[in-house]
N, C-alpha and C positions, 0 to 999 in steps of 0.2 A: 382515179388514184384516190388509193387509201390512205389515211393520215398515218405517216410515218411514226408518231409516237402515239398511242393511242392514250385514253383517257388512264388508265389501269397502271401505263409504265411508267407515270410521271415520277422521277427522282424521290419523292417522299413516300411513296407507296412502295418504293424495289424490297425486297425480303431485308437485302443488309439492315436499311433505313428501320424499318420494323423491328427486325431482332434487334437495333441500340433502344427503340422506344422500350419497348417490351424489358431489356437488362435495364434501363434508364428505370422504369419504371418498382421494376422486381426490390433491385438495390434503394429506393424511397423508402419501400412497406413497410411498414411498423413491422413486419414480423423479423423481417432483414435485422432490421437493429437488433431485436433481441436476441438471434442468433450470432451476431457478433462478439455482443455482451458477453454474452452466456461464455460463447469462445475464449473471450479476450481472458475473462479472470480461470477460468480453466487454466488457458495455457501458461497467464505468469504464476501459478500457484504448481503447476507442476513440471516445471524447466528443469526440475533435478532426472525428474523418472524420462524427459523427453531425451534429455542431452543423453542418458546413459542408455536408451534404446537405440537411437540414431544419429548419437554424437555434437559436436557443434555445427557441422554445414546442417546438418537436419532441421536443427533448432532456427537457426538464420535463416534457411529458406523458408521456415514455417513463418516462422515472423515477421519478413518480409511480405509473404502472399497474407500473412491479416492486415496487413498495413493496406496493405494493396487494398481490399476490397473494405475496411474501413473508411479510408478515403473517398472509394465511388459511394457511397453510401452517405456519407459527409456532400459531397458533390449530389447525391441527387436530392436532399432536403435542404439543399442550401438556402431557400426561402423560409425555409419553416423551421429555422436554426436562429438563433439571439445573439448575433456577434458582436455585439458592445458587452466589453468589461469580460472576454471570455477565461481570459487569466488573473488572477491577482498576481499584485505585481513581487511578491516573495518567490514563488515559484520562475518568472522571468530571472528575477535576479539571480538569483542560487542559481538554474540553468547556465544562464549566462558566462555565471564566475566559472565554472566547471568548463564552458567551453573555451572562455581566456586563457586557463592555464595549461590548453597544449600550448600556448606559444612559448610557457617557461619549464614547459615538461621536458625532462629527459631522457625520455619513451614516449617520442610524439607522436607514433603512429595507434603504438596502445592506448595512448590519454584520446586520439579521435576516436577510435573504436569504442571505447569507456563511454565519452560523450554521445556517441550517438546512438549505443545501447542506454543508454541514460532516455535521451530523447525519444527515444522508441516506449519504450514503457510510460512515458510522461504524454504522450499523444494518443493512446489506448485509454488511458487514466482521463484524459481531457474528453473524448469520445462516449467513453461511459457517462462519464456526468453532464454534456451537452444532450444527448438522445435520450435518456432515459429519468423520467421523475423518480425521487428518492424511495418512495415505496418501490417502484421497478425492480434498482439498484439493488433495494434489500433484499428482492424477489432472486433477483437472478446470484447471489450468493451465497443465499439460502440454498438454490437449488445445486450450483458448481461445489459448495460447501459439504454439501450432505452428501454427496457422489465422492470428492477425494475421498474424507475421511473415512467412510464406507471401504471403499477398494482399500483404503491404506489399513483398518483392522482384518478384513478380510485376508488381504496376504500377511500379517503378520499369523493369523491363525493357520494357515496354510504354512508358512514357515516354519514356527514355533512350537505347534502342536499337531497337526495334519504328518509331513515331513521331517521335523523333528532337523533343518538345514537351514543354512543361511542363504540369502539370495543376493550374492555378492553383489552382481552388478544393479543390482537396486540400492545395495547399501543398508539392507534389511540383517542383522545379525539373529531373528531367530528367540526374542529373549520372551517370548510373551509367557512362559508356563513360568519363571521365576517372576512374573508383574513387573516387567521392566528394566532397565527403560528400553522403549522403543520406538521406532525411527519413520515407521510406516513408506512412503513415494516419496520423504522429502529428504531425505537424506541424513540428518540430524535429527535429534528430541526435541532440540530447544527451537527447530523451525517448525517441528509437527505440534509444539505445543503452542507458539503463538496462533498458527491456523488454527486450532483446532479452538483455540479462546476466542479470535475472532467470528470462529462458528458459534459458539457458543453464544456471544450476543446476539448474534444475526440470528438465531433461532429463535432468543428471549424477546427478540423484537416481531418475527415471524407470529410469535404465539401472543402478546399485549394486540397486534392489530388484526387480529386475526386470519391473517397469509396462510399461512397452517395450524389444523386444528388437530383435537384429540389426539391420535395413536400417533400419527405423523410429529404433530409438535414434542410428545413427551419422546419418543424416539429418538430425536436431532438431539434432544437436551442428552438425554441419557448416553448416546455418541458420544457428543463432543467432553461431557465431565469426564465419561470411563477413558478415552484418548487423552486429556489433559493430565490423567490420574495414571495411564500406564507411561507418557512420557516421560517422567522424573525430573523435569525442569522444572528445576529453583526459580528460573528467572517467570516464566508460567504463573509461575505462585508469585508472587508479588504482582507482577504487574496481575492477575485474577483479584487478587485482595484489591489493587488501587482501582478496579473498574465496580467493583459490589461497592466499595465506599461512593465511590461518583455515582451507583445506579440509586445508594441512597438519598445523595444528597440533591442527585434531580428530581428525583421522588418528593420530598420535602418544598424543594423550590419552585415546581411545579402547580401546586397543592398554595403556594401563599398568596398574600393578596398582593397584587401588580403594586400598590405607592411602599410598601414593607419588603419589594423581593429586592431591591439592590441594598438595603440595609445585611439583609443574608449573606448576599452574594459575598458583602467584602466582610463581614463575620468568616464566611468559608474560606475565602484568601486566607488573613490572619493564618486559621487552622491548619491549612495546607502548608502555607512556611515554617507554622510550630513543625510540625510533622516530617519535617524533612530536615530539618535542623536535629528534632530530637531520634531522626529516623542515624542519621549519618555519627553522630554521636555513639550511638548504641548501633553501629554499622556490624562490627565483630561477634557481638552477641549473637544479631540476627541472623547471619549467615552461620553462626551454629546451630542457629537454632532450625534452619533451612534444610539443613545438612550440606554444604556447598560451599566446604571451605576448597574442595578440590575446584570445582569449578572458578571458584571466585583466585586462589594463586595458579590456574592458568592464564587468567586475564590480567592478575599485576603483573603478569612475566611481561607478557604481549608488552603492555603499557610501556612496563619501564623501556621496555628495548626501543617501543616507538617515540616514548620522550627524548634519547639520544638524538636519534634523525630530526625529529622537530626544532633539532636547535640552529641545524643551516639551514632552512626556509622554512621559521613560524610562521611569518606573516602570509604568503601563498603557496604553503606548503608543496608538496611535490608535482602536480599533476596532478587531473582527474583520471583515476582508471578504474571505478568501479570494485570488484571479484579483484582482488590481489593477481596478478601474475607471476610467474616465475621470473622476476628480473630484481633487479637491484633497484630500490634496497629491500625492497618484500623479501625476497628470497635470505636475507641477511639477517631479517629477522627470527625466519623461520629456523634457522641453522642454531642462530645464538639460543632460541627460545625450546627446540629440540622436537618440536610439535609442526604439523604444516598449518598452514595459518590461509587462509582466503580473504579475513576482514580483521580488523583491529579487536573485534569481538566488541564493538561501540557503537555507534554512529555518527556520537558527537567527535571521538577520537578519533574515528576513521574519518570523517568529513575535517577535520582539524589535520591533521595528518596530509591529505589528500590535494584539498585545498585553504590550507591556513589557517589562523585568525579570522582573516574576514571570510570565508567561506564557514566556519561553524556559526558564527554570528548569525550571519544568511541560513543557512540548516534551523539554526535554535527559534530565529523569526519565524520560517517557514511554518513549522510544526505550532510554538507557542501564537502567532497570530490565526491560524488555523483555526486550533485549539478555543480560544479567545471566541470567535465570531459562531463555532457550534455549539460550544455552551450556550452563548446569548440565546439563538437560536430552542437550543434543547429545551431552556429553562422558559421560555417567554410563549413558544407555538403549541398550540394547542394539540397537535397530533404525537404520537407517541413515535413515530416514524422518523423525528427530527432527533428523537434522541442517539441514533443509531450511530452517524460520523461522529459526534462530541465522546461516546463510550468507547470507541474503534482509535479515534485520536489518543484518550488516555491510554489506551492499550500500546501504540506506538510511543509514544511519548516518554512512559515508561521501561517498554522494552528496550527502548534505544539506549538507552543508559549500559546495556550487558550484551546488545545486538545490535550488528550494524543492517538486519532486513531492511529499515526503510529506506535505505539507499541502494538496493534493486530488484528489480522482477516487481515480483507480487505485496512486495509490501512496498516498495518507491511508486509503486502505482496506485495501491489503495489510498495510500497517504495522500497523491493528484486526484482522487476520486473525492474523497473528503474535503480538501482543501476549494477545490472550483465548485464546490456544490453548496460550502458554508459563504464564500465571498459572492458568488450569485445570489443568494438571500438577503446577503448580509455586505453590503458593498459601501464603500465611503464616496467612490465613481456616481452611483446611483442616487446615493445621497442627497449631494452635491447637483446632480443632473436636475431633481424632483425638486431643489431648491431654488437654481436658475429660473425651471418654466414657472413658479409659485411668485419670481418675482421678488426673493427674497436674497439672492446674491446676483452681482451686475455681470453681464452676459460677457464670455470669453472676448478677446480679442482677436478682431477680424472676422466674429460670427457675424 
């Protein structure tokens, strides 16, 4: 009588088991993580074009599929990930407060959806920061932004020169022949300028670290500069000025002696505070020089209307929704200003409006702490790649005064990437753990 179960028919050798092991092995590979990273970055910065093509249902389905793939990758590489101190407390507390706002929101389901949407892009940012080194992150952002900016320029050429017709469903007006402003695939000139500026900083770091060389490096830099100029975004010009000053400051700090670097840091801090005070005093003149009076008036109208509703819920806000829905009180602000509004046109004011004084303080702490950590790393570490998070966070901090990009989709994702990466390189929890292991601190109770 033959054996009922042969050696080759063991459960562990069944086709389903083999397929599962192969799938798990593929999901745990470095190439799979690289692919998910590239797709996540491209997806987060292309949401306007994706919505135009497949609508919100298609966008949410793609986002859900991307999250499933990222989760599978995390599970497959569970043992390779250092889970201790994954998230900085500033992210946890801010997102937690946004989630708590569902309780008092007058649009409960919209707030719940907005919080889940915020968390989804935050998870993608955490995934990228966990799975990839800083130099790999820079390379991924460089590859994706080159593609998106190149596609934007190609469509603008098609619309504004070859066809001389707007591409309405993408929001491309076809003004390239008049030298802009152009929008590319991003829907607005300010978002195009923001993405192009992040691209410019990424391409500079690529060039300095020799990730991209020769013609590729110079073509990338030229593409970013051209799109920044054609976007005609005053906000981007101000952020570019701040980034160039930060770049020059880091160049000097990285070459200063370690013994005197802190004194230079303090002097730089005093100079920044002085510049901010002078800029505030001369703000009207600066706006006139940038020919941004019209944009400033639009923002002033929105902020004036927002301030009226802030008086009702100043401490906790109206509840987190992310991008403004066509619901009260947001639709009232649109009617009073006479313009469609998807945000408060300032991340700080938007956070204040949606999650109150506590929320805006938590958001400012998130940006500020991440920037300080990234700045100290950039000025202390030898590799040029550490400059990238610091410069990107400078752009986010400055742009957030006049745009709400840092609270939604790609802007929020890149903020999370930089914050998590900086926290993992310079964490007070790690410092305490090292101090305890060295015997400088008493062990924790119950340890």
